[in-house]
mmCIF file of the N, C-alpha and C atoms, coordinates in Angstrom:
data_MODEL
# 
_entry.id   MODEL 
# 
loop_
_atom_site.group_PDB 
_atom_site.id 
_atom_site.type_symbol 
_atom_site.label_atom_id 
_atom_site.label_alt_id 
_atom_site.label_comp_id 
_atom_site.label_asym_id 
_atom_site.label_entity_id 
_atom_site.label_seq_id 
_atom_site.pdbx_PDB_ins_code 
_atom_site.Cartn_x 
_atom_site.Cartn_y 
_atom_site.Cartn_z 
_atom_site.occupancy 
_atom_site.B_iso_or_equiv 
_atom_site.pdbx_formal_charge 
_atom_site.auth_seq_id 
_atom_site.auth_comp_id 
_atom_site.auth_asym_id 
_atom_site.auth_atom_id 
_atom_site.pdbx_PDB_model_num 
ATOM 1   N N  . UNK A 1 1  ? -4.064  37.437 22.714 1.00 0.00 ? 1  UNK A N  1 
ATOM 2   C CA . UNK A 1 1  ? -3.265  36.243 23.134 1.00 0.00 ? 1  UNK A CA 1 
ATOM 3   C C  . UNK A 1 1  ? -4.663  35.568 23.933 1.00 0.00 ? 1  UNK A C  1 
ATOM 4   N N  . UNK A 1 2  ? -4.710  34.453 23.708 1.00 0.00 ? 2  UNK A N  1 
ATOM 5   C CA . UNK A 1 2  ? -5.781  33.463 24.306 1.00 0.00 ? 2  UNK A CA 1 
ATOM 6   C C  . UNK A 1 2  ? -5.504  32.827 25.639 1.00 0.00 ? 2  UNK A C  1 
ATOM 7   N N  . UNK A 1 3  ? -5.908  32.293 26.348 1.00 0.00 ? 3  UNK A N  1 
ATOM 8   C CA . UNK A 1 3  ? -5.805  31.486 27.824 1.00 0.00 ? 3  UNK A CA 1 
ATOM 9   C C  . UNK A 1 3  ? -4.753  30.263 27.524 1.00 0.00 ? 3  UNK A C  1 
ATOM 10  N N  . UNK A 1 4  ? -4.898  29.203 26.895 1.00 0.00 ? 4  UNK A N  1 
ATOM 11  C CA . UNK A 1 4  ? -3.386  28.835 26.775 1.00 0.00 ? 4  UNK A CA 1 
ATOM 12  C C  . UNK A 1 4  ? -1.879  29.366 26.340 1.00 0.00 ? 4  UNK A C  1 
ATOM 13  N N  . UNK A 1 5  ? -2.282  30.126 25.449 1.00 0.00 ? 5  UNK A N  1 
ATOM 14  C CA . UNK A 1 5  ? -0.947  30.734 25.206 1.00 0.00 ? 5  UNK A CA 1 
ATOM 15  C C  . UNK A 1 5  ? -0.216  31.902 26.479 1.00 0.00 ? 5  UNK A C  1 
ATOM 16  N N  . UNK A 1 6  ? -1.156  32.226 27.341 1.00 0.00 ? 6  UNK A N  1 
ATOM 17  C CA . UNK A 1 6  ? -1.293  32.977 28.488 1.00 0.00 ? 6  UNK A CA 1 
ATOM 18  C C  . UNK A 1 6  ? -0.547  31.895 29.548 1.00 0.00 ? 6  UNK A C  1 
ATOM 19  N N  . UNK A 1 7  ? -0.795  30.833 29.751 1.00 0.00 ? 7  UNK A N  1 
ATOM 20  C CA . UNK A 1 7  ? -0.573  29.906 30.548 1.00 0.00 ? 7  UNK A CA 1 
ATOM 21  C C  . UNK A 1 7  ? 0.498   28.655 30.484 1.00 0.00 ? 7  UNK A C  1 
ATOM 22  N N  . UNK A 1 8  ? 1.102   29.253 28.669 1.00 0.00 ? 8  UNK A N  1 
ATOM 23  C CA . UNK A 1 8  ? 2.372   28.466 28.320 1.00 0.00 ? 8  UNK A CA 1 
ATOM 24  C C  . UNK A 1 8  ? 3.588   29.936 28.485 1.00 0.00 ? 8  UNK A C  1 
ATOM 25  N N  . UNK A 1 9  ? 3.119   30.753 28.462 1.00 0.00 ? 9  UNK A N  1 
ATOM 26  C CA . UNK A 1 9  ? 4.248   32.138 28.971 1.00 0.00 ? 9  UNK A CA 1 
ATOM 27  C C  . UNK A 1 9  ? 4.042   31.620 30.251 1.00 0.00 ? 9  UNK A C  1 
ATOM 28  N N  . UNK A 1 10 ? 3.290   31.893 30.930 1.00 0.00 ? 10 UNK A N  1 
ATOM 29  C CA . UNK A 1 10 ? 3.663   31.780 32.781 1.00 0.00 ? 10 UNK A CA 1 
ATOM 30  C C  . UNK A 1 10 ? 4.803   30.643 33.122 1.00 0.00 ? 10 UNK A C  1 
ATOM 31  N N  . UNK A 1 11 ? 4.445   29.074 32.619 1.00 0.00 ? 11 UNK A N  1 
ATOM 32  C CA . UNK A 1 11 ? 4.867   28.634 32.842 1.00 0.00 ? 11 UNK A CA 1 
ATOM 33  C C  . UNK A 1 11 ? 6.759   28.370 32.210 1.00 0.00 ? 11 UNK A C  1 
ATOM 34  N N  . UNK A 1 12 ? 6.865   29.208 31.158 1.00 0.00 ? 12 UNK A N  1 
ATOM 35  C CA . UNK A 1 12 ? 8.141   29.513 30.989 1.00 0.00 ? 12 UNK A CA 1 
ATOM 36  C C  . UNK A 1 12 ? 8.654   30.901 31.574 1.00 0.00 ? 12 UNK A C  1 
ATOM 37  N N  . UNK A 1 13 ? 7.811   31.464 32.474 1.00 0.00 ? 13 UNK A N  1 
ATOM 38  C CA . UNK A 1 13 ? 8.434   32.673 32.912 1.00 0.00 ? 13 UNK A CA 1 
ATOM 39  C C  . UNK A 1 13 ? 8.993   31.817 34.473 1.00 0.00 ? 13 UNK A C  1 
ATOM 40  N N  . UNK A 1 14 ? 8.697   30.859 34.429 1.00 0.00 ? 14 UNK A N  1 
ATOM 41  C CA . UNK A 1 14 ? 8.379   30.281 35.917 1.00 0.00 ? 14 UNK A CA 1 
ATOM 42  C C  . UNK A 1 14 ? 7.354   30.530 37.066 1.00 0.00 ? 14 UNK A C  1 
ATOM 43  N N  . UNK A 1 15 ? 6.142   31.645 35.877 1.00 0.00 ? 15 UNK A N  1 
ATOM 44  C CA . UNK A 1 15 ? 4.967   32.098 37.365 1.00 0.00 ? 15 UNK A CA 1 
ATOM 45  C C  . UNK A 1 15 ? 4.180   31.041 37.414 1.00 0.00 ? 15 UNK A C  1 
ATOM 46  N N  . UNK A 1 16 ? 3.127   31.246 38.697 1.00 0.00 ? 16 UNK A N  1 
ATOM 47  C CA . UNK A 1 16 ? 2.030   30.701 38.721 1.00 0.00 ? 16 UNK A CA 1 
ATOM 48  C C  . UNK A 1 16 ? 0.935   31.954 38.351 1.00 0.00 ? 16 UNK A C  1 
ATOM 49  N N  . UNK A 1 17 ? -0.182  32.063 38.379 1.00 0.00 ? 17 UNK A N  1 
ATOM 50  C CA . UNK A 1 17 ? -0.676  32.586 38.372 1.00 0.00 ? 17 UNK A CA 1 
ATOM 51  C C  . UNK A 1 17 ? -1.060  33.652 39.811 1.00 0.00 ? 17 UNK A C  1 
ATOM 52  N N  . UNK A 1 18 ? -0.920  33.178 40.547 1.00 0.00 ? 18 UNK A N  1 
ATOM 53  C CA . UNK A 1 18 ? -1.124  33.668 41.821 1.00 0.00 ? 18 UNK A CA 1 
ATOM 54  C C  . UNK A 1 18 ? 0.827   34.363 41.952 1.00 0.00 ? 18 UNK A C  1 
ATOM 55  N N  . UNK A 1 19 ? 1.854   33.595 41.216 1.00 0.00 ? 19 UNK A N  1 
ATOM 56  C CA . UNK A 1 19 ? 2.801   34.917 41.454 1.00 0.00 ? 19 UNK A CA 1 
ATOM 57  C C  . UNK A 1 19 ? 3.403   35.764 40.928 1.00 0.00 ? 19 UNK A C  1 
ATOM 58  N N  . UNK A 1 20 ? 2.892   35.604 39.555 1.00 0.00 ? 20 UNK A N  1 
ATOM 59  C CA . UNK A 1 20 ? 2.406   36.623 38.365 1.00 0.00 ? 20 UNK A CA 1 
ATOM 60  C C  . UNK A 1 20 ? 1.105   37.579 39.275 1.00 0.00 ? 20 UNK A C  1 
ATOM 61  N N  . UNK A 1 21 ? 0.427   37.911 39.811 1.00 0.00 ? 21 UNK A N  1 
ATOM 62  C CA . UNK A 1 21 ? -0.504  39.207 40.501 1.00 0.00 ? 21 UNK A CA 1 
ATOM 63  C C  . UNK A 1 21 ? 0.819   39.515 41.545 1.00 0.00 ? 21 UNK A C  1 
ATOM 64  N N  . UNK A 1 22 ? 0.767   38.408 42.070 1.00 0.00 ? 22 UNK A N  1 
ATOM 65  C CA . UNK A 1 22 ? 1.959   39.285 43.070 1.00 0.00 ? 22 UNK A CA 1 
ATOM 66  C C  . UNK A 1 22 ? 3.268   40.235 42.962 1.00 0.00 ? 22 UNK A C  1 
ATOM 67  N N  . UNK A 1 23 ? 3.333   39.460 41.515 1.00 0.00 ? 23 UNK A N  1 
ATOM 68  C CA . UNK A 1 23 ? 4.510   40.336 40.896 1.00 0.00 ? 23 UNK A CA 1 
ATOM 69  C C  . UNK A 1 23 ? 4.070   41.886 40.217 1.00 0.00 ? 23 UNK A C  1 
ATOM 70  N N  . UNK A 1 24 ? 3.058   41.915 39.435 1.00 0.00 ? 24 UNK A N  1 
ATOM 71  C CA . UNK A 1 24 ? 2.493   42.985 38.812 1.00 0.00 ? 24 UNK A CA 1 
ATOM 72  C C  . UNK A 1 24 ? 1.752   43.764 39.539 1.00 0.00 ? 24 UNK A C  1 
ATOM 73  N N  . UNK A 1 25 ? 1.167   42.844 40.686 1.00 0.00 ? 25 UNK A N  1 
ATOM 74  C CA . UNK A 1 25 ? 0.321   43.726 42.167 1.00 0.00 ? 25 UNK A CA 1 
ATOM 75  C C  . UNK A 1 25 ? -0.657  44.116 40.884 1.00 0.00 ? 25 UNK A C  1 
ATOM 76  N N  . UNK A 1 26 ? -1.489  42.731 40.754 1.00 0.00 ? 26 UNK A N  1 
ATOM 77  C CA . UNK A 1 26 ? -2.976  42.572 40.540 1.00 0.00 ? 26 UNK A CA 1 
ATOM 78  C C  . UNK A 1 26 ? -3.444  41.687 40.664 1.00 0.00 ? 26 UNK A C  1 
ATOM 79  N N  . UNK A 1 27 ? -4.436  42.041 40.995 1.00 0.00 ? 27 UNK A N  1 
ATOM 80  C CA . UNK A 1 27 ? -5.147  41.361 42.039 1.00 0.00 ? 27 UNK A CA 1 
ATOM 81  C C  . UNK A 1 27 ? -5.377  39.582 40.851 1.00 0.00 ? 27 UNK A C  1 
ATOM 82  N N  . UNK A 1 28 ? -5.815  38.070 42.465 1.00 0.00 ? 28 UNK A N  1 
ATOM 83  C CA . UNK A 1 28 ? -5.313  36.845 41.562 1.00 0.00 ? 28 UNK A CA 1 
ATOM 84  C C  . UNK A 1 28 ? -6.218  36.539 41.310 1.00 0.00 ? 28 UNK A C  1 
ATOM 85  N N  . UNK A 1 29 ? -7.580  37.526 41.845 1.00 0.00 ? 29 UNK A N  1 
ATOM 86  C CA . UNK A 1 29 ? -9.060  37.253 40.625 1.00 0.00 ? 29 UNK A CA 1 
ATOM 87  C C  . UNK A 1 29 ? -9.172  37.837 39.696 1.00 0.00 ? 29 UNK A C  1 
ATOM 88  N N  . UNK A 1 30 ? -8.621  38.604 39.016 1.00 0.00 ? 30 UNK A N  1 
ATOM 89  C CA . UNK A 1 30 ? -8.869  39.761 38.053 1.00 0.00 ? 30 UNK A CA 1 
ATOM 90  C C  . UNK A 1 30 ? -7.792  38.983 37.528 1.00 0.00 ? 30 UNK A C  1 
ATOM 91  N N  . UNK A 1 31 ? -5.983  38.508 37.538 1.00 0.00 ? 31 UNK A N  1 
ATOM 92  C CA . UNK A 1 31 ? -5.586  37.342 36.645 1.00 0.00 ? 31 UNK A CA 1 
ATOM 93  C C  . UNK A 1 31 ? -6.383  35.731 36.599 1.00 0.00 ? 31 UNK A C  1 
ATOM 94  N N  . UNK A 1 32 ? -7.140  35.669 37.426 1.00 0.00 ? 32 UNK A N  1 
ATOM 95  C CA . UNK A 1 32 ? -7.843  34.420 37.436 1.00 0.00 ? 32 UNK A CA 1 
ATOM 96  C C  . UNK A 1 32 ? -8.780  34.451 36.434 1.00 0.00 ? 32 UNK A C  1 
ATOM 97  N N  . UNK A 1 33 ? -9.560  35.572 36.748 1.00 0.00 ? 33 UNK A N  1 
ATOM 98  C CA . UNK A 1 33 ? -10.438 35.455 35.339 1.00 0.00 ? 33 UNK A CA 1 
ATOM 99  C C  . UNK A 1 33 ? -10.011 35.823 33.519 1.00 0.00 ? 33 UNK A C  1 
ATOM 100 N N  . UNK A 1 34 ? -9.098  36.107 33.567 1.00 0.00 ? 34 UNK A N  1 
ATOM 101 C CA . UNK A 1 34 ? -8.738  36.279 32.153 1.00 0.00 ? 34 UNK A CA 1 
ATOM 102 C C  . UNK A 1 34 ? -9.203  35.484 30.972 1.00 0.00 ? 34 UNK A C  1 
ATOM 103 N N  . UNK A 1 35 ? -9.622  35.110 30.162 1.00 0.00 ? 35 UNK A N  1 
ATOM 104 C CA . UNK A 1 35 ? -10.298 34.787 28.954 1.00 0.00 ? 35 UNK A CA 1 
ATOM 105 C C  . UNK A 1 35 ? -10.701 33.149 29.189 1.00 0.00 ? 35 UNK A C  1 
ATOM 106 N N  . UNK A 1 36 ? -10.872 33.324 30.791 1.00 0.00 ? 36 UNK A N  1 
ATOM 107 C CA . UNK A 1 36 ? -12.304 32.137 30.773 1.00 0.00 ? 36 UNK A CA 1 
ATOM 108 C C  . UNK A 1 36 ? -13.891 33.110 29.991 1.00 0.00 ? 36 UNK A C  1 
ATOM 109 N N  . UNK A 1 37 ? -14.600 31.960 30.430 1.00 0.00 ? 37 UNK A N  1 
ATOM 110 C CA . UNK A 1 37 ? -15.836 32.137 29.595 1.00 0.00 ? 37 UNK A CA 1 
ATOM 111 C C  . UNK A 1 37 ? -16.604 33.709 30.238 1.00 0.00 ? 37 UNK A C  1 
ATOM 112 N N  . UNK A 1 38 ? -16.969 34.446 29.715 1.00 0.00 ? 38 UNK A N  1 
ATOM 113 C CA . UNK A 1 38 ? -17.744 35.781 29.780 1.00 0.00 ? 38 UNK A CA 1 
ATOM 114 C C  . UNK A 1 38 ? -17.089 36.655 30.508 1.00 0.00 ? 38 UNK A C  1 
ATOM 115 N N  . UNK A 1 39 ? -15.688 36.602 30.466 1.00 0.00 ? 39 UNK A N  1 
ATOM 116 C CA . UNK A 1 39 ? -14.578 37.144 31.413 1.00 0.00 ? 39 UNK A CA 1 
ATOM 117 C C  . UNK A 1 39 ? -13.474 38.439 30.088 1.00 0.00 ? 39 UNK A C  1 
ATOM 118 N N  . UNK A 1 40 ? -13.781 39.477 30.925 1.00 0.00 ? 40 UNK A N  1 
ATOM 119 C CA . UNK A 1 40 ? -12.272 39.811 29.924 1.00 0.00 ? 40 UNK A CA 1 
ATOM 120 C C  . UNK A 1 40 ? -11.240 39.370 28.872 1.00 0.00 ? 40 UNK A C  1 
ATOM 121 N N  . UNK A 1 41 ? -10.917 39.312 27.933 1.00 0.00 ? 41 UNK A N  1 
ATOM 122 C CA . UNK A 1 41 ? -9.762  38.722 27.334 1.00 0.00 ? 41 UNK A CA 1 
ATOM 123 C C  . UNK A 1 41 ? -8.701  39.323 28.223 1.00 0.00 ? 41 UNK A C  1 
ATOM 124 N N  . UNK A 1 42 ? -7.081  38.088 27.658 1.00 0.00 ? 42 UNK A N  1 
ATOM 125 C CA . UNK A 1 42 ? -6.311  38.819 28.666 1.00 0.00 ? 42 UNK A CA 1 
ATOM 126 C C  . UNK A 1 42 ? -5.940  39.755 28.068 1.00 0.00 ? 42 UNK A C  1 
ATOM 127 N N  . UNK A 1 43 ? -5.492  40.999 28.657 1.00 0.00 ? 43 UNK A N  1 
ATOM 128 C CA . UNK A 1 43 ? -4.763  42.468 27.581 1.00 0.00 ? 43 UNK A CA 1 
ATOM 129 C C  . UNK A 1 43 ? -3.487  41.861 27.780 1.00 0.00 ? 43 UNK A C  1 
ATOM 130 N N  . UNK A 1 44 ? -3.250  43.250 26.724 1.00 0.00 ? 44 UNK A N  1 
ATOM 131 C CA . UNK A 1 44 ? -2.725  42.909 25.358 1.00 0.00 ? 44 UNK A CA 1 
ATOM 132 C C  . UNK A 1 44 ? -1.377  43.284 26.029 1.00 0.00 ? 44 UNK A C  1 
ATOM 133 N N  . UNK A 1 45 ? -1.115  44.082 26.534 1.00 0.00 ? 45 UNK A N  1 
ATOM 134 C CA . UNK A 1 45 ? -0.090  43.981 27.092 1.00 0.00 ? 45 UNK A CA 1 
ATOM 135 C C  . UNK A 1 45 ? 1.118   42.442 27.613 1.00 0.00 ? 45 UNK A C  1 
ATOM 136 N N  . UNK A 1 46 ? 0.102   41.827 28.889 1.00 0.00 ? 46 UNK A N  1 
ATOM 137 C CA . UNK A 1 46 ? 1.071   40.786 29.249 1.00 0.00 ? 46 UNK A CA 1 
ATOM 138 C C  . UNK A 1 46 ? 1.545   40.093 28.233 1.00 0.00 ? 46 UNK A C  1 
ATOM 139 N N  . UNK A 1 47 ? 1.191   39.458 27.142 1.00 0.00 ? 47 UNK A N  1 
ATOM 140 C CA . UNK A 1 47 ? 2.370   38.674 26.400 1.00 0.00 ? 47 UNK A CA 1 
ATOM 141 C C  . UNK A 1 47 ? 3.940   39.934 26.743 1.00 0.00 ? 47 UNK A C  1 
ATOM 142 N N  . UNK A 1 48 ? 3.833   41.138 26.331 1.00 0.00 ? 48 UNK A N  1 
ATOM 143 C CA . UNK A 1 48 ? 5.071   41.964 26.083 1.00 0.00 ? 48 UNK A CA 1 
ATOM 144 C C  . UNK A 1 48 ? 5.744   41.814 27.635 1.00 0.00 ? 48 UNK A C  1 
ATOM 145 N N  . UNK A 1 49 ? 5.134   41.959 28.138 1.00 0.00 ? 49 UNK A N  1 
ATOM 146 C CA . UNK A 1 49 ? 6.097   41.866 29.929 1.00 0.00 ? 49 UNK A CA 1 
ATOM 147 C C  . UNK A 1 49 ? 6.419   40.078 29.839 1.00 0.00 ? 49 UNK A C  1 
ATOM 148 N N  . UNK A 1 50 ? 5.538   39.119 29.360 1.00 0.00 ? 50 UNK A N  1 
ATOM 149 C CA . UNK A 1 50 ? 5.872   38.251 29.764 1.00 0.00 ? 50 UNK A CA 1 
ATOM 150 C C  . UNK A 1 50 ? 7.301   37.422 29.185 1.00 0.00 ? 50 UNK A C  1 
ATOM 151 N N  . UNK A 1 51 ? 7.364   37.878 27.651 1.00 0.00 ? 51 UNK A N  1 
ATOM 152 C CA . UNK A 1 51 ? 7.998   37.352 26.681 1.00 0.00 ? 51 UNK A CA 1 
ATOM 153 C C  . UNK A 1 51 ? 9.258   38.773 27.017 1.00 0.00 ? 51 UNK A C  1 
ATOM 154 N N  . UNK A 1 52 ? 9.228   39.739 27.517 1.00 0.00 ? 52 UNK A N  1 
ATOM 155 C CA . UNK A 1 52 ? 10.754  40.650 28.292 1.00 0.00 ? 52 UNK A CA 1 
ATOM 156 C C  . UNK A 1 52 ? 11.291  40.200 30.006 1.00 0.00 ? 52 UNK A C  1 
ATOM 157 N N  . UNK A 1 53 ? 10.131  39.735 30.291 1.00 0.00 ? 53 UNK A N  1 
ATOM 158 C CA . UNK A 1 53 ? 10.891  38.855 31.861 1.00 0.00 ? 53 UNK A CA 1 
ATOM 159 C C  . UNK A 1 53 ? 11.620  37.442 31.265 1.00 0.00 ? 53 UNK A C  1 
ATOM 160 N N  . UNK A 1 54 ? 11.053  36.676 30.440 1.00 0.00 ? 54 UNK A N  1 
ATOM 161 C CA . UNK A 1 54 ? 11.600  35.797 29.801 1.00 0.00 ? 54 UNK A CA 1 
ATOM 162 C C  . UNK A 1 54 ? 13.113  35.975 29.396 1.00 0.00 ? 54 UNK A C  1 
ATOM 163 N N  . UNK A 1 55 ? 12.822  36.765 28.415 1.00 0.00 ? 55 UNK A N  1 
ATOM 164 C CA . UNK A 1 55 ? 14.223  37.075 28.110 1.00 0.00 ? 55 UNK A CA 1 
ATOM 165 C C  . UNK A 1 55 ? 15.075  38.055 28.391 1.00 0.00 ? 55 UNK A C  1 
ATOM 166 N N  . UNK A 1 56 ? 15.317  38.490 29.707 1.00 0.00 ? 56 UNK A N  1 
ATOM 167 C CA . UNK A 1 56 ? 15.841  39.296 30.513 1.00 0.00 ? 56 UNK A CA 1 
ATOM 168 C C  . UNK A 1 56 ? 16.225  37.754 31.588 1.00 0.00 ? 56 UNK A C  1 
ATOM 169 N N  . UNK A 1 57 ? 15.249  37.078 31.748 1.00 0.00 ? 57 UNK A N  1 
ATOM 170 C CA . UNK A 1 57 ? 15.888  36.210 33.052 1.00 0.00 ? 57 UNK A CA 1 
ATOM 171 C C  . UNK A 1 57 ? 16.592  34.913 32.272 1.00 0.00 ? 57 UNK A C  1 
ATOM 172 N N  . UNK A 1 58 ? 16.152  34.936 31.274 1.00 0.00 ? 58 UNK A N  1 
ATOM 173 C CA . UNK A 1 58 ? 17.164  34.639 30.365 1.00 0.00 ? 58 UNK A CA 1 
ATOM 174 C C  . UNK A 1 58 ? 18.821  34.656 29.908 1.00 0.00 ? 58 UNK A C  1 
ATOM 175 N N  . UNK A 1 59 ? 19.054  35.830 30.222 1.00 0.00 ? 59 UNK A N  1 
ATOM 176 C CA . UNK A 1 59 ? 20.326  37.139 29.310 1.00 0.00 ? 59 UNK A CA 1 
ATOM 177 C C  . UNK A 1 59 ? 21.441  37.027 31.394 1.00 0.00 ? 59 UNK A C  1 
ATOM 178 N N  . UNK A 1 60 ? 20.523  36.780 32.071 1.00 0.00 ? 60 UNK A N  1 
ATOM 179 C CA . UNK A 1 60 ? 20.815  36.549 33.398 1.00 0.00 ? 60 UNK A CA 1 
ATOM 180 C C  . UNK A 1 60 ? 21.271  35.364 34.024 1.00 0.00 ? 60 UNK A C  1 
ATOM 181 N N  . UNK A 1 61 ? 20.700  33.851 33.666 1.00 0.00 ? 61 UNK A N  1 
ATOM 182 C CA . UNK A 1 61 ? 21.737  32.641 32.904 1.00 0.00 ? 61 UNK A CA 1 
ATOM 183 C C  . UNK A 1 61 ? 22.696  32.824 32.418 1.00 0.00 ? 61 UNK A C  1 
ATOM 184 N N  . UNK A 1 62 ? 22.619  33.401 30.600 1.00 0.00 ? 62 UNK A N  1 
ATOM 185 C CA . UNK A 1 62 ? 23.803  33.484 30.443 1.00 0.00 ? 62 UNK A CA 1 
ATOM 186 C C  . UNK A 1 62 ? 24.661  34.240 30.814 1.00 0.00 ? 62 UNK A C  1 
ATOM 187 N N  . UNK A 1 63 ? 24.975  35.696 31.149 1.00 0.00 ? 63 UNK A N  1 
ATOM 188 C CA . UNK A 1 63 ? 25.785  36.098 31.781 1.00 0.00 ? 63 UNK A CA 1 
ATOM 189 C C  . UNK A 1 63 ? 26.782  35.063 33.258 1.00 0.00 ? 63 UNK A C  1 
ATOM 190 N N  . UNK A 1 64 ? 25.466  34.821 33.954 1.00 0.00 ? 64 UNK A N  1 
ATOM 191 C CA . UNK A 1 64 ? 26.383  33.867 34.956 1.00 0.00 ? 64 UNK A CA 1 
ATOM 192 C C  . UNK A 1 64 ? 26.824  32.892 34.004 1.00 0.00 ? 64 UNK A C  1 
ATOM 193 N N  . UNK A 1 65 ? 26.477  31.959 33.185 1.00 0.00 ? 65 UNK A N  1 
ATOM 194 C CA . UNK A 1 65 ? 27.528  31.346 32.850 1.00 0.00 ? 65 UNK A CA 1 
ATOM 195 C C  . UNK A 1 65 ? 29.047  31.340 32.257 1.00 0.00 ? 65 UNK A C  1 
ATOM 196 N N  . UNK A 1 66 ? 28.539  32.788 31.712 1.00 0.00 ? 66 UNK A N  1 
ATOM 197 C CA . UNK A 1 66 ? 30.378  33.330 30.624 1.00 0.00 ? 66 UNK A CA 1 
ATOM 198 C C  . UNK A 1 66 ? 30.607  34.211 32.193 1.00 0.00 ? 66 UNK A C  1 
ATOM 199 N N  . UNK A 1 67 ? 30.409  34.479 33.047 1.00 0.00 ? 67 UNK A N  1 
ATOM 200 C CA . UNK A 1 67 ? 31.014  35.319 34.275 1.00 0.00 ? 67 UNK A CA 1 
ATOM 201 C C  . UNK A 1 67 ? 31.384  34.322 34.888 1.00 0.00 ? 67 UNK A C  1 
ATOM 202 N N  . UNK A 1 68 ? 31.325  32.695 34.893 1.00 0.00 ? 68 UNK A N  1 
ATOM 203 C CA . UNK A 1 68 ? 31.655  31.261 35.146 1.00 0.00 ? 68 UNK A CA 1 
ATOM 204 C C  . UNK A 1 68 ? 32.693  30.665 34.738 1.00 0.00 ? 68 UNK A C  1 
ATOM 205 N N  . UNK A 1 69 ? 32.636  30.646 33.559 1.00 0.00 ? 69 UNK A N  1 
ATOM 206 C CA . UNK A 1 69 ? 33.563  30.054 32.609 1.00 0.00 ? 69 UNK A CA 1 
ATOM 207 C C  . UNK A 1 69 ? 34.612  31.011 31.586 1.00 0.00 ? 69 UNK A C  1 
ATOM 208 N N  . UNK A 1 70 ? 34.210  32.158 31.492 1.00 0.00 ? 70 UNK A N  1 
ATOM 209 C CA . UNK A 1 70 ? 35.054  32.910 31.264 1.00 0.00 ? 70 UNK A CA 1 
ATOM 210 C C  . UNK A 1 70 ? 35.647  34.066 31.872 1.00 0.00 ? 70 UNK A C  1 
ATOM 211 N N  . UNK A 1 71 ? 35.146  34.979 32.058 1.00 0.00 ? 71 UNK A N  1 
ATOM 212 C CA . UNK A 1 71 ? 36.167  35.870 32.731 1.00 0.00 ? 71 UNK A CA 1 
ATOM 213 C C  . UNK A 1 71 ? 36.495  35.884 34.443 1.00 0.00 ? 71 UNK A C  1 
ATOM 214 N N  . UNK A 1 72 ? 37.286  34.461 34.369 1.00 0.00 ? 72 UNK A N  1 
ATOM 215 C CA . UNK A 1 72 ? 38.242  34.161 35.792 1.00 0.00 ? 72 UNK A CA 1 
ATOM 216 C C  . UNK A 1 72 ? 39.229  34.541 36.069 1.00 0.00 ? 72 UNK A C  1 
ATOM 217 N N  . UNK A 1 73 ? 39.152  34.964 37.045 1.00 0.00 ? 73 UNK A N  1 
ATOM 218 C CA . UNK A 1 73 ? 40.429  35.352 37.578 1.00 0.00 ? 73 UNK A CA 1 
ATOM 219 C C  . UNK A 1 73 ? 41.760  34.789 37.003 1.00 0.00 ? 73 UNK A C  1 
# 
């Protein structure tokens, strides 16, 4: 995953680099270095982590919509 893809997934997940670093307990300086010139690439697991995070977030939102509109007592 390149830096632009990383930034797009962060945005879709609702993260900034700072909030992502806090959530994953990875130093902000490490996250900021990913994909920059002469720095390590974005680790392979980050794409999977963010994709699953986004899917989980979407499922939670859908669950709330169903709960509010279909499962009324």
